[in-house]
N, CA, C and O atoms as CSV, one atom per row, in Angstrom:
chain,resi,resn,atom,element,x,y,z
A,1,MET,N,N,0.830,-1.180,0.000
A,1,MET,CA,C,0.000,0.000,0.000
A,1,MET,C,C,0.870,1.237,0.000
A,1,MET,O,O,1.875,1.309,0.707
A,2,ALA,N,N,0.472,2.209,-0.802
A,2,ALA,CA,C,1.198,3.469,-0.861
A,2,ALA,C,C,0.389,4.551,-0.155
A,2,ALA,O,O,-0.807,4.706,-0.400
A,3,ALA,N,N,1.042,5.285,0.709
A,3,ALA,CA,C,0.375,6.375,1.418
A,3,ALA,C,C,0.358,7.626,0.554
A,3,ALA,O,O,1.222,7.839,-0.297
A,4,SER,N,N,-0.652,8.440,0.802
A,4,SER,CA,C,-0.793,9.716,0.125
A,4,SER,C,C,-1.292,10.739,1.131
A,4,SER,O,O,-2.231,10.463,1.877
A,5,MET,N,N,-0.674,11.921,1.163
A,5,MET,CA,C,-1.146,13.021,2.012
A,5,MET,C,C,-1.909,13.981,1.111
A,5,MET,O,O,-1.367,14.498,0.134
A,6,TYR,N,N,-3.180,14.215,1.451
A,6,TYR,CA,C,-3.982,15.082,0.588
A,6,TYR,C,C,-4.714,16.134,1.409
A,6,TYR,O,O,-4.907,15.987,2.615
A,7,ILE,N,N,-5.113,17.190,0.728
A,7,ILE,CA,C,-5.796,18.321,1.344
A,7,ILE,C,C,-7.295,18.092,1.307
A,7,ILE,O,O,-7.858,17.713,0.280
A,8,VAL,N,N,-7.932,18.330,2.446
A,8,VAL,CA,C,-9.395,18.322,2.541
A,8,VAL,C,C,-9.812,19.756,2.842
A,8,VAL,O,O,-9.351,20.354,3.814
A,9,VAL,N,N,-10.679,20.298,2.008
A,9,VAL,CA,C,-11.186,21.648,2.219
A,9,VAL,C,C,-12.558,21.525,2.861
A,9,VAL,O,O,-13.371,20.696,2.453
A,10,GLU,N,N,-12.810,22.348,3.860
A,10,GLU,CA,C,-14.062,22.291,4.610
A,10,GLU,C,C,-15.263,22.545,3.698
A,10,GLU,O,O,-15.233,23.426,2.839
A,11,GLY,N,N,-16.310,21.762,3.900
A,11,GLY,CA,C,-17.532,21.923,3.125
A,11,GLY,C,C,-17.675,20.821,2.091
A,11,GLY,O,O,-16.767,20.014,1.888
A,12,GLU,N,N,-18.814,20.801,1.452
A,12,GLU,CA,C,-19.125,19.762,0.470
A,12,GLU,C,C,-18.323,19.912,-0.817
A,12,GLU,O,O,-17.697,18.956,-1.274
A,13,ASP,N,N,-18.340,21.102,-1.400
A,13,ASP,CA,C,-17.675,21.336,-2.682
A,13,ASP,C,C,-17.051,22.725,-2.663
A,13,ASP,O,O,-17.767,23.726,-2.680
A,14,PRO,N,N,-15.728,22.793,-2.627
A,14,PRO,CA,C,-15.086,24.114,-2.551
A,14,PRO,C,C,-15.186,24.920,-3.847
A,14,PRO,O,O,-14.914,26.121,-3.850
A,15,GLY,N,N,-15.573,24.274,-4.940
A,15,GLY,CA,C,-15.697,24.993,-6.206
A,15,GLY,C,C,-14.426,25.015,-7.033
A,15,GLY,O,O,-14.347,25.732,-8.030
A,16,PHE,N,N,-13.430,24.236,-6.630
A,16,PHE,CA,C,-12.182,24.134,-7.393
A,16,PHE,C,C,-11.558,22.776,-7.123
A,16,PHE,O,O,-11.908,22.097,-6.157
A,17,ASP,N,N,-10.633,22.389,-7.983
A,17,ASP,CA,C,-9.971,21.089,-7.883
A,17,ASP,C,C,-8.970,21.106,-6.731
A,17,ASP,O,O,-8.063,21.938,-6.711
A,18,THR,N,N,-9.126,20.203,-5.782
A,18,THR,CA,C,-8.215,20.119,-4.641
A,18,THR,C,C,-7.240,18.957,-4.755
A,18,THR,O,O,-6.434,18.736,-3.851
A,19,PHE,N,N,-7.304,18.212,-5.854
A,19,PHE,CA,C,-6.482,17.009,-5.970
A,19,PHE,C,C,-4.996,17.323,-6.053
A,19,PHE,O,O,-4.563,18.140,-6.866
A,20,VAL,N,N,-4.229,16.664,-5.206
A,20,VAL,CA,C,-2.767,16.621,-5.261
A,20,VAL,C,C,-2.401,15.178,-4.960
A,20,VAL,O,O,-2.878,14.618,-3.973
A,21,ASN,N,N,-1.572,14.570,-5.781
A,21,ASN,CA,C,-1.213,13.169,-5.590
A,21,ASN,C,C,-0.741,12.913,-4.163
A,21,ASN,O,O,-1.279,12.032,-3.493
A,22,GLY,N,N,0.240,13.651,-3.689
A,22,GLY,CA,C,0.677,13.580,-2.308
A,22,GLY,C,C,1.476,12.350,-1.899
A,22,GLY,O,O,1.800,12.187,-0.723
A,23,ARG,N,N,1.794,11.487,-2.853
A,23,ARG,CA,C,2.554,10.279,-2.487
A,23,ARG,C,C,4.012,10.585,-2.162
A,23,ARG,O,O,4.573,10.025,-1.220
A,24,ALA,N,N,4.617,11.463,-2.931
A,24,ALA,CA,C,6.011,11.827,-2.649
A,24,ALA,C,C,6.100,12.557,-1.307
A,24,ALA,O,O,7.057,12.363,-0.556
A,25,LEU,N,N,5.109,13.391,-1.006
A,25,LEU,CA,C,5.087,14.081,0.289
A,25,LEU,C,C,4.979,13.068,1.429
A,25,LEU,O,O,5.664,13.202,2.443
A,26,ALA,N,N,4.129,12.067,1.271
A,26,ALA,CA,C,3.974,11.050,2.314
A,26,ALA,C,C,5.262,10.244,2.492
A,26,ALA,O,O,5.672,9.971,3.620
A,27,ARG,N,N,5.895,9.865,1.388
A,27,ARG,CA,C,7.139,9.074,1.482
A,27,ARG,C,C,8.268,9.869,2.123
A,27,ARG,O,O,9.170,9.287,2.725
A,28,ASN,N,N,8.227,11.187,2.001
A,28,ASN,CA,C,9.302,12.037,2.503
A,28,ASN,C,C,8.879,12.874,3.702
A,28,ASN,O,O,9.514,13.882,4.012
A,29,GLU,N,N,7.818,12.465,4.373
A,29,GLU,CA,C,7.256,13.258,5.462
A,29,GLU,C,C,8.265,13.503,6.584
A,29,GLU,O,O,8.335,14.613,7.112
A,30,ASP,N,N,9.041,12.495,6.956
A,30,ASP,CA,C,10.030,12.681,8.027
A,30,ASP,C,C,11.054,13.747,7.659
A,30,ASP,O,O,11.355,14.626,8.465
A,31,ALA,N,N,11.587,13.672,6.448
A,31,ALA,CA,C,12.571,14.659,6.002
A,31,ALA,C,C,11.947,16.049,5.909
A,31,ALA,O,O,12.590,17.042,6.247
A,32,LEU,N,N,10.696,16.122,5.452
A,32,LEU,CA,C,10.006,17.417,5.372
A,32,LEU,C,C,9.754,17.991,6.759
A,32,LEU,O,O,9.834,19.204,6.958
A,33,GLU,N,N,9.453,17.132,7.708
A,33,GLU,CA,C,9.250,17.602,9.081
A,33,GLU,C,C,10.544,18.192,9.640
A,33,GLU,O,O,10.535,19.265,10.243
A,34,ARG,N,N,11.648,17.490,9.439
A,34,ARG,CA,C,12.944,18.011,9.916
A,34,ARG,C,C,13.280,19.334,9.242
A,34,ARG,O,O,13.764,20.259,9.896
A,35,LEU,N,N,13.023,19.432,7.925
A,35,LEU,CA,C,13.298,20.668,7.199
A,35,LEU,C,C,12.422,21.800,7.725
A,35,LEU,O,O,12.915,22.907,7.941
A,36,ALA,N,N,11.149,21.544,7.931
A,36,ALA,CA,C,10.240,22.575,8.447
A,36,ALA,C,C,10.710,23.079,9.809
A,36,ALA,O,O,10.701,24.283,10.068
A,37,LEU,N,N,11.118,22.160,10.674
A,37,LEU,CA,C,11.592,22.566,12.000
A,37,LEU,C,C,12.858,23.404,11.898
A,37,LEU,O,O,13.018,24.378,12.634
A,38,ARG,N,N,13.760,23.033,10.990
A,38,ARG,CA,C,14.976,23.842,10.773
A,38,ARG,C,C,14.620,25.228,10.263
A,38,ARG,O,O,15.288,26.206,10.599
A,39,LEU,N,N,13.570,25.320,9.453
A,39,LEU,CA,C,13.143,26.600,8.883
A,39,LEU,C,C,12.294,27.411,9.863
A,39,LEU,O,O,11.978,28.571,9.600
A,40,GLY,N,N,11.932,26.809,10.975
A,40,GLY,CA,C,11.140,27.516,11.974
A,40,GLY,C,C,9.658,27.628,11.637
A,40,GLY,O,O,8.980,28.547,12.095
A,41,VAL,N,N,9.154,26.683,10.830
A,41,VAL,CA,C,7.725,26.669,10.504
A,41,VAL,C,C,7.103,25.369,10.995
A,41,VAL,O,O,7.791,24.395,11.298
A,42,ARG,N,N,5.811,25.392,11.059
A,42,ARG,CA,C,5.049,24.232,11.528
A,42,ARG,C,C,5.136,23.102,10.496
A,42,ARG,O,O,4.864,23.345,9.320
A,43,PRO,N,N,5.503,21.883,10.889
A,43,PRO,CA,C,5.551,20.767,9.934
A,43,PRO,C,C,4.168,20.469,9.353
A,43,PRO,O,O,3.151,20.636,10.026
A,44,LEU,N,N,4.147,20.032,8.117
A,44,LEU,CA,C,2.884,19.724,7.447
A,44,LEU,C,C,2.043,18.738,8.232
A,44,LEU,O,O,0.826,18.904,8.318
A,45,ILE,N,N,2.660,17.714,8.809
A,45,ILE,CA,C,1.907,16.667,9.491
A,45,ILE,C,C,1.099,17.228,10.663
A,45,ILE,O,O,0.130,16.600,11.092
A,46,GLU,N,N,1.472,18.377,11.179
A,46,GLU,CA,C,0.717,18.989,12.274
A,46,GLU,C,C,-0.632,19.536,11.811
A,46,GLU,O,O,-1.456,19.932,12.635
A,47,PHE,N,N,-0.862,19.560,10.500
A,47,PHE,CA,C,-2.144,19.985,9.959
A,47,PHE,C,C,-3.060,18.785,9.695
A,47,PHE,O,O,-4.125,18.938,9.099
A,48,PHE,N,N,-2.653,17.609,10.132
A,48,PHE,CA,C,-3.456,16.400,9.939
A,48,PHE,C,C,-4.653,16.407,10.882
A,48,PHE,O,O,-4.540,16.787,12.047
A,49,SER,N,N,-5.781,15.989,10.372
A,49,SER,CA,C,-6.968,15.764,11.195
A,49,SER,C,C,-7.783,14.664,10.541
A,49,SER,O,O,-7.973,14.657,9.325
A,50,ALA,N,N,-8.259,13.743,11.346
A,50,ALA,CA,C,-9.065,12.641,10.817
A,50,ALA,C,C,-10.538,13.016,10.926
A,50,ALA,O,O,-11.082,13.111,12.027
A,51,ASP,N,N,-11.171,13.224,9.796
A,51,ASP,CA,C,-12.607,13.464,9.815
A,51,ASP,C,C,-13.330,12.165,9.455
A,51,ASP,O,O,-12.701,11.168,9.102
A,52,GLU,N,N,-14.633,12.193,9.547
A,52,GLU,CA,C,-15.420,10.981,9.321
A,52,GLU,C,C,-15.214,10.421,7.916
A,52,GLU,O,O,-15.118,9.206,7.744
A,53,ASN,N,N,-15.144,11.296,6.908
A,53,ASN,CA,C,-14.962,10.832,5.533
A,53,ASN,C,C,-13.610,10.156,5.333
A,53,ASN,O,O,-13.530,9.081,4.739
A,54,SER,N,N,-12.535,10.797,5.834
A,54,SER,CA,C,-11.215,10.201,5.636
A,54,SER,C,C,-11.067,8.903,6.433
A,54,SER,O,O,-10.417,7.966,5.971
A,55,MET,N,N,-11.665,8.841,7.628
A,55,MET,CA,C,-11.604,7.596,8.400
A,55,MET,C,C,-12.390,6.492,7.696
A,55,MET,O,O,-11.967,5.336,7.703
A,56,SER,N,N,-13.518,6.831,7.094
A,56,SER,CA,C,-14.289,5.834,6.337
A,56,SER,C,C,-13.458,5.272,5.198
A,56,SER,O,O,-13.473,4.069,4.940
A,57,LEU,N,N,-12.725,6.161,4.511
A,57,LEU,CA,C,-11.849,5.712,3.431
A,57,LEU,C,C,-10.767,4.775,3.953
A,57,LEU,O,O,-10.486,3.744,3.342
A,58,LEU,N,N,-10.163,5.133,5.079
A,58,LEU,CA,C,-9.115,4.281,5.657
A,58,LEU,C,C,-9.667,2.900,5.993
A,58,LEU,O,O,-9.012,1.886,5.748
A,59,ILE,N,N,-10.855,2.865,6.545
A,59,ILE,CA,C,-11.465,1.580,6.903
A,59,ILE,C,C,-11.737,0.766,5.646
A,59,ILE,O,O,-11.478,-0.437,5.619
A,60,GLU,N,N,-12.261,1.416,4.594
A,60,GLU,CA,C,-12.489,0.725,3.324
A,60,GLU,C,C,-11.197,0.158,2.760
A,60,GLU,O,O,-11.187,-0.910,2.147
A,61,GLU,N,N,-10.087,0.898,2.977
A,61,GLU,CA,C,-8.789,0.482,2.461
A,61,GLU,C,C,-8.116,-0.535,3.382
A,61,GLU,O,O,-7.018,-1.009,3.087
A,62,GLY,N,N,-8.770,-0.871,4.496
A,62,GLY,CA,C,-8.228,-1.858,5.411
A,62,GLY,C,C,-7.192,-1.325,6.366
A,62,GLY,O,O,-6.473,-2.106,6.990
A,63,ALA,N,N,-7.091,0.003,6.500
A,63,ALA,CA,C,-6.040,0.575,7.336
A,63,ALA,C,C,-6.575,1.231,8.607
A,63,ALA,O,O,-5.792,1.767,9.392
A,64,GLY,N,N,-7.868,1.200,8.825
A,64,GLY,CA,C,-8.438,1.864,9.992
A,64,GLY,C,C,-9.211,0.895,10.868
A,64,GLY,O,O,-9.441,-0.253,10.488
A,65,ASN,N,N,-9.603,1.357,12.023
A,65,ASN,CA,C,-10.345,0.568,12.981
A,65,ASN,C,C,-11.777,1.103,13.046
A,65,ASN,O,O,-12.002,2.245,13.449
A,66,ARG,N,N,-12.733,0.280,12.652
A,66,ARG,CA,C,-14.144,0.691,12.593
A,66,ARG,C,C,-14.647,1.162,13.971
A,66,ARG,O,O,-15.488,2.059,14.041
A,67,GLU,N,N,-14.148,0.577,15.048
A,67,GLU,CA,C,-14.587,0.966,16.395
A,67,GLU,C,C,-14.162,2.388,16.750
A,67,GLU,O,O,-14.809,3.035,17.574
A,68,LEU,N,N,-13.092,2.882,16.144
A,68,LEU,CA,C,-12.639,4.243,16.424
A,68,LEU,C,C,-13.592,5.294,15.867
A,68,LEU,O,O,-13.596,6.433,16.335
A,69,MET,N,N,-14.392,4.929,14.883
A,69,MET,CA,C,-15.328,5.883,14.277
A,69,MET,C,C,-16.250,6.497,15.332
A,69,MET,O,O,-16.591,7.676,15.244
A,70,ASN,N,N,-16.655,5.706,16.329
A,70,ASN,CA,C,-17.571,6.200,17.359
A,70,ASN,C,C,-16.892,7.144,18.340
A,70,ASN,O,O,-17.567,7.910,19.027
A,71,ARG,N,N,-15.566,7.100,18.413
A,71,ARG,CA,C,-14.832,7.929,19.367
A,71,ARG,C,C,-14.016,9.013,18.681
A,71,ARG,O,O,-13.149,9.630,19.299
A,72,LEU,N,N,-14.288,9.238,17.427
A,72,LEU,CA,C,-13.527,10.210,16.647
A,72,LEU,C,C,-13.823,11.635,17.122
A,72,LEU,O,O,-14.988,12.029,17.183
A,73,PRO,N,N,-12.795,12.410,17.458
A,73,PRO,CA,C,-13.055,13.797,17.846
A,73,PRO,C,C,-13.494,14.595,16.615
A,73,PRO,O,O,-13.278,14.163,15.483
A,74,PRO,N,N,-14.099,15.738,16.834
A,74,PRO,CA,C,-14.476,16.562,15.677
A,74,PRO,C,C,-13.222,16.929,14.878
A,74,PRO,O,O,-12.146,17.102,15.451
A,75,PRO,N,N,-13.363,17.047,13.561
A,75,PRO,CA,C,-12.185,17.401,12.760
A,75,PRO,C,C,-11.681,18.792,13.126
A,75,PRO,O,O,-12.453,19.677,13.494
A,76,GLN,N,N,-10.378,18.959,13.016
A,76,GLN,CA,C,-9.777,20.269,13.224
A,76,GLN,C,C,-9.568,20.906,11.863
A,76,GLN,O,O,-9.140,20.246,10.916
A,77,TRP,N,N,-9.867,22.171,11.773
A,77,TRP,CA,C,-9.711,22.915,10.527
A,77,TRP,C,C,-8.713,24.032,10.746
A,77,TRP,O,O,-8.639,24.607,11.832
A,78,TYR,N,N,-7.944,24.340,9.710
A,78,TYR,CA,C,-6.877,25.332,9.813
A,78,TYR,C,C,-7.045,26.411,8.764
A,78,TYR,O,O,-7.588,26.176,7.685
A,79,ALA,N,N,-6.574,27.591,9.099
A,79,ALA,CA,C,-6.593,28.695,8.140
A,79,ALA,C,C,-5.613,28.384,7.016
A,79,ALA,O,O,-4.527,27.850,7.244
A,80,ALA,N,N,-6.016,28.725,5.813
A,80,ALA,CA,C,-5.141,28.480,4.654
A,80,ALA,C,C,-3.802,29.193,4.825
A,80,ALA,O,O,-2.768,28.659,4.424
A,81,ALA,N,N,-3.805,30.380,5.408
A,81,ALA,CA,C,-2.569,31.150,5.591
A,81,ALA,C,C,-1.559,30.392,6.447
A,81,ALA,O,O,-0.353,30.488,6.216
A,82,ASP,N,N,-2.041,29.643,7.428
A,82,ASP,CA,C,-1.129,28.878,8.285
A,82,ASP,C,C,-0.419,27.792,7.482
A,82,ASP,O,O,0.793,27.616,7.608
A,83,GLY,N,N,-1.170,27.066,6.659
A,83,GLY,CA,C,-0.562,26.049,5.811
A,83,GLY,C,C,0.342,26.650,4.754
A,83,GLY,O,O,1.393,26.097,4.429
A,84,LEU,N,N,-0.081,27.801,4.214
A,84,LEU,CA,C,0.737,28.464,3.195
A,84,LEU,C,C,2.092,28.881,3.747
A,84,LEU,O,O,3.093,28.821,3.033
A,85,ALA,N,N,2.138,29.301,4.999
A,85,ALA,CA,C,3.428,29.693,5.599
A,85,ALA,C,C,4.413,28.531,5.556
A,85,ALA,O,O,5.586,28.707,5.226
A,86,THR,N,N,3.921,27.339,5.893
A,86,THR,CA,C,4.772,26.151,5.855
A,86,THR,C,C,5.158,25.802,4.427
A,86,THR,O,O,6.333,25.584,4.130
A,87,VAL,N,N,4.166,25.750,3.542
A,87,VAL,CA,C,4.425,25.353,2.158
A,87,VAL,C,C,5.376,26.333,1.480
A,87,VAL,O,O,6.301,25.915,0.783
A,88,GLU,N,N,5.163,27.621,1.675
A,88,GLU,CA,C,6.041,28.631,1.061
A,88,GLU,C,C,7.484,28.480,1.546
A,88,GLU,O,O,8.420,28.592,0.755
A,89,ALA,N,N,7.663,28.228,2.840
A,89,ALA,CA,C,9.019,28.051,3.378
A,89,ALA,C,C,9.681,26.808,2.791
A,89,ALA,O,O,10.861,26.838,2.442
A,90,LEU,N,N,8.931,25.724,2.683
A,90,LEU,CA,C,9.489,24.498,2.110
A,90,LEU,C,C,9.817,24.673,0.629
A,90,LEU,O,O,10.862,24.216,0.165
A,91,VAL,N,N,8.934,25.328,-0.108
A,91,VAL,CA,C,9.188,25.589,-1.530
A,91,VAL,C,C,10.462,26.422,-1.682
A,91,VAL,O,O,11.324,26.098,-2.499
A,92,ALA,N,N,10.579,27.487,-0.904
A,92,ALA,CA,C,11.765,28.359,-0.996
A,92,ALA,C,C,13.042,27.582,-0.693
A,92,ALA,O,O,14.074,27.805,-1.327
A,93,ALA,N,N,12.974,26.673,0.272
A,93,ALA,CA,C,14.158,25.893,0.637
A,93,ALA,C,C,14.526,24.849,-0.411
A,93,ALA,O,O,15.692,24.476,-0.537
A,94,LEU,N,N,13.528,24.377,-1.166
A,94,LEU,CA,C,13.779,23.304,-2.126
A,94,LEU,C,C,13.911,23.771,-3.572
A,94,LEU,O,O,14.400,23.022,-4.418
A,95,GLU,N,N,13.487,24.986,-3.864
A,95,GLU,CA,C,13.492,25.464,-5.257
A,95,GLU,C,C,14.854,25.331,-5.934
A,95,GLU,O,O,14.950,24.892,-7.079
A,96,HIS,N,N,15.885,25.711,-5.220
A,96,HIS,CA,C,17.222,25.695,-5.830
A,96,HIS,C,C,18.040,24.466,-5.445
A,96,HIS,O,O,19.096,24.209,-6.024
A,97,GLU,N,N,17.547,23.708,-4.462
A,97,GLU,CA,C,18.252,22.506,-4.030
A,97,GLU,C,C,17.289,21.365,-3.712
A,97,GLU,O,O,17.271,20.876,-2.582
A,98,PRO,N,N,16.493,20.935,-4.680
A,98,PRO,CA,C,15.553,19.840,-4.387
A,98,PRO,C,C,16.267,18.539,-4.025
A,98,PRO,O,O,15.694,17.687,-3.347
A,99,GLN,N,N,17.508,18.382,-4.473
A,99,GLN,CA,C,18.253,17.152,-4.211
A,99,GLN,C,C,18.571,16.966,-2.733
A,99,GLN,O,O,19.018,15.891,-2.334
A,100,GLN,N,N,18.348,17.993,-1.909
A,100,GLN,CA,C,18.579,17.805,-0.473
A,100,GLN,C,C,17.611,16.776,0.112
A,100,GLN,O,O,17.834,16.283,1.218
A,101,LEU,N,N,16.534,16.445,-0.620
A,101,LEU,CA,C,15.626,15.368,-0.218
A,101,LEU,C,C,15.897,14.093,-0.994
A,101,LEU,O,O,15.101,13.154,-0.946
A,102,GLY,N,N,17.001,14.052,-1.700
A,102,GLY,CA,C,17.357,12.851,-2.446
A,102,GLY,C,C,16.732,12.827,-3.828
A,102,GLY,O,O,16.404,13.867,-4.399
A,103,SER,N,N,16.574,11.632,-4.352
A,103,SER,CA,C,16.128,11.464,-5.740
A,103,SER,C,C,14.686,11.915,-5.965
A,103,SER,O,O,14.302,12.167,-7.107
A,104,GLU,N,N,13.883,12.022,-4.916
A,104,GLU,CA,C,12.495,12.444,-5.074
A,104,GLU,C,C,12.280,13.937,-4.832
A,104,GLU,O,O,11.142,14.405,-4.806
A,105,GLY,N,N,13.353,14.670,-4.660
A,105,GLY,CA,C,13.243,16.091,-4.353
A,105,GLY,C,C,12.408,16.870,-5.352
A,105,GLY,O,O,11.591,17.703,-4.961
A,106,GLU,N,N,12.605,16.610,-6.640
A,106,GLU,CA,C,11.840,17.320,-7.682
A,106,GLU,C,C,10.357,16.995,-7.578
A,106,GLU,O,O,9.512,17.877,-7.735
A,107,GLN,N,N,10.042,15.742,-7.314
A,107,GLN,CA,C,8.647,15.329,-7.198
A,107,GLN,C,C,7.997,15.938,-5.950
A,107,GLN,O,O,6.843,16.364,-5.998
A,108,VAL,N,N,8.727,15.978,-4.847
A,108,VAL,CA,C,8.227,16.607,-3.621
A,108,VAL,C,C,7.955,18.080,-3.885
A,108,VAL,O,O,6.906,18.601,-3.505
A,109,LEU,N,N,8.899,18.751,-4.536
A,109,LEU,CA,C,8.721,20.169,-4.858
A,109,LEU,C,C,7.486,20.376,-5.732
A,109,LEU,O,O,6.722,21.312,-5.500
A,110,ALA,N,N,7.281,19.533,-6.716
A,110,ALA,CA,C,6.109,19.659,-7.595
A,110,ALA,C,C,4.813,19.517,-6.787
A,110,ALA,O,O,3.858,20.260,-7.012
A,111,GLU,N,N,4.780,18.578,-5.859
A,111,GLU,CA,C,3.571,18.408,-5.040
A,111,GLU,C,C,3.379,19.585,-4.093
A,111,GLU,O,O,2.246,20.001,-3.848
A,112,LEU,N,N,4.467,20.127,-3.557
A,112,LEU,CA,C,4.359,21.318,-2.708
A,112,LEU,C,C,3.800,22.501,-3.498
A,112,LEU,O,O,3.008,23.281,-2.971
A,113,LEU,N,N,4.206,22.633,-4.750
A,113,LEU,CA,C,3.674,23.711,-5.590
A,113,LEU,C,C,2.178,23.529,-5.829
A,113,LEU,O,O,1.434,24.507,-5.899
A,114,GLU,N,N,1.739,22.281,-5.954
A,114,GLU,CA,C,0.298,22.008,-6.081
A,114,GLU,C,C,-0.424,22.326,-4.771
A,114,GLU,O,O,-1.525,22.876,-4.794
A,115,TYR,N,N,0.178,21.990,-3.637
A,115,TYR,CA,C,-0.405,22.357,-2.344
A,115,TYR,C,C,-0.565,23.872,-2.270
A,115,TYR,O,O,-1.599,24.377,-1.832
A,116,ARG,N,N,0.463,24.586,-2.702
A,116,ARG,CA,C,0.405,26.052,-2.664
A,116,ARG,C,C,-0.781,26.568,-3.475
A,116,ARG,O,O,-1.496,27.466,-3.030
A,117,ARG,N,N,-0.993,25.996,-4.677
A,117,ARG,CA,C,-2.112,26.407,-5.528
A,117,ARG,C,C,-3.438,26.171,-4.811
A,117,ARG,O,O,-4.301,27.048,-4.788
A,118,VAL,N,N,-3.597,24.986,-4.226
A,118,VAL,CA,C,-4.849,24.645,-3.538
A,118,VAL,C,C,-5.049,25.539,-2.314
A,118,VAL,O,O,-6.152,26.040,-2.093
A,119,LEU,N,N,-4.010,25.743,-1.525
A,119,LEU,CA,C,-4.147,26.560,-0.318
A,119,LEU,C,C,-4.404,28.025,-0.645
A,119,LEU,O,O,-5.125,28.700,0.090
A,120,ARG,N,N,-3.833,28.523,-1.724
A,120,ARG,CA,C,-4.134,29.906,-2.130
A,120,ARG,C,C,-5.605,30.050,-2.494
A,120,ARG,O,O,-6.257,31.013,-2.089
A,121,LYS,N,N,-6.124,29.101,-3.255
A,121,LYS,CA,C,-7.551,29.141,-3.620
A,121,LYS,C,C,-8.429,28.988,-2.383
A,121,LYS,O,O,-9.472,29.633,-2.273
A,122,THR,N,N,-8.008,28.141,-1.460
A,122,THR,CA,C,-8.751,27.950,-0.217
A,122,THR,C,C,-8.808,29.270,0.556
A,122,THR,O,O,-9.866,29.671,1.040
A,123,GLY,N,N,-7.667,29.932,0.663
A,123,GLY,CA,C,-7.612,31.216,1.366
A,123,GLY,C,C,-8.395,32.308,0.664
A,123,GLY,O,O,-9.077,33.104,1.310
A,124,ASP,N,N,-8.299,32.349,-0.664
A,124,ASP,CA,C,-9.035,33.360,-1.437
A,124,ASP,C,C,-10.533,33.262,-1.205
A,124,ASP,O,O,-11.245,34.263,-1.283
A,125,ARG,N,N,-11.011,32.066,-0.922
A,125,ARG,CA,C,-12.447,31.845,-0.710
A,125,ARG,C,C,-12.826,31.858,0.775
A,125,ARG,O,O,-13.974,31.598,1.135
A,126,GLY,N,N,-11.844,32.162,1.627
A,126,GLY,CA,C,-12.120,32.228,3.063
A,126,GLY,C,C,-12.472,30.882,3.674
A,126,GLY,O,O,-13.224,30.810,4.645
A,127,MET,N,N,-11.929,29.824,3.104
A,127,MET,CA,C,-12.235,28.471,3.577
A,127,MET,C,C,-11.094,27.942,4.435
A,127,MET,O,O,-9.990,28.486,4.437
A,128,ARG,N,N,-11.385,26.874,5.159
A,128,ARG,CA,C,-10.374,26.226,5.992
A,128,ARG,C,C,-10.071,24.834,5.440
A,128,ARG,O,O,-10.779,24.331,4.567
A,129,TRP,N,N,-9.008,24.220,5.965
A,129,TRP,CA,C,-8.519,22.945,5.418
A,129,TRP,C,C,-7.845,22.118,6.514
A,129,TRP,O,O,-7.599,22.597,7.621
A,130,HIS,N,N,-7.560,20.874,6.172
A,130,HIS,CA,C,-6.660,20.028,6.941
A,130,HIS,C,C,-6.095,18.952,6.023
A,130,HIS,O,O,-6.572,18.748,4.907
A,131,LEU,N,N,-5.068,18.271,6.521
A,131,LEU,CA,C,-4.484,17.154,5.789
A,131,LEU,C,C,-5.160,15.859,6.199
A,131,LEU,O,O,-5.579,15.692,7.345
A,132,ALA,N,N,-5.258,14.963,5.260
A,132,ALA,CA,C,-5.723,13.602,5.521
A,132,ALA,C,C,-4.726,12.660,4.865
A,132,ALA,O,O,-3.916,13.077,4.037
A,133,VAL,N,N,-4.792,11.391,5.239
A,133,VAL,CA,C,-3.878,10.391,4.694
A,133,VAL,C,C,-4.693,9.246,4.144
A,133,VAL,O,O,-5.687,8.825,4.735
A,134,SER,N,N,-4.257,8.750,3.008
A,134,SER,CA,C,-4.890,7.601,2.383
A,134,SER,C,C,-3.834,6.541,2.129
A,134,SER,O,O,-2.700,6.859,1.770
A,135,TRP,N,N,-4.205,5.281,2.313
A,135,TRP,CA,C,-3.312,4.171,1.984
A,135,TRP,C,C,-3.992,3.351,0.907
A,135,TRP,O,O,-5.062,2.786,1.130
A,136,ARG,N,N,-3.372,3.284,-0.261
A,136,ARG,CA,C,-3.934,2.480,-1.361
A,136,ARG,C,C,-2.843,1.709,-2.015
A,136,ARG,O,O,-3.094,0.967,-2.965
C-alpha cells in the first residue's frame, strides 16, 4: 500500500480542484518535518486531522479501525494562511536545491507547488482545510 497526504477543504464542494497526488510528500514526510523545524515553521503533518470521511476511506482500504469511528473527535480545521506559511518556506528551501531530499526532491517540490495552488484558492475563498492520509 502506498500512502498519500492530501488536502481536505471544509464543506461539500469548494468549487475548485483540490487534488494533489501527495505520495512523494507522504514518502518524505520525516525529512520534510525536519526541514520545516529547521526553517522555523510548523511541519505539514501537524495539519493532519481525521474526519469521518477520511476515516471511512481508511477503513475501506483496510487501514483503519471501525470501532474508532464512534470515538472520533471533531475534525480540526486550519486557516489556509497557516498552511501556506509552511508550504512557502518548504518551496523556498527546495526550489534551488531539491536534491537535499534525495532522488524524489523534484517530485516533492512539484507536489508542494500544487499544495500552494490549492491553499491559495482555499484562502481566497475564506475556507479552511486540513491534511488527511490515504493508503492504497
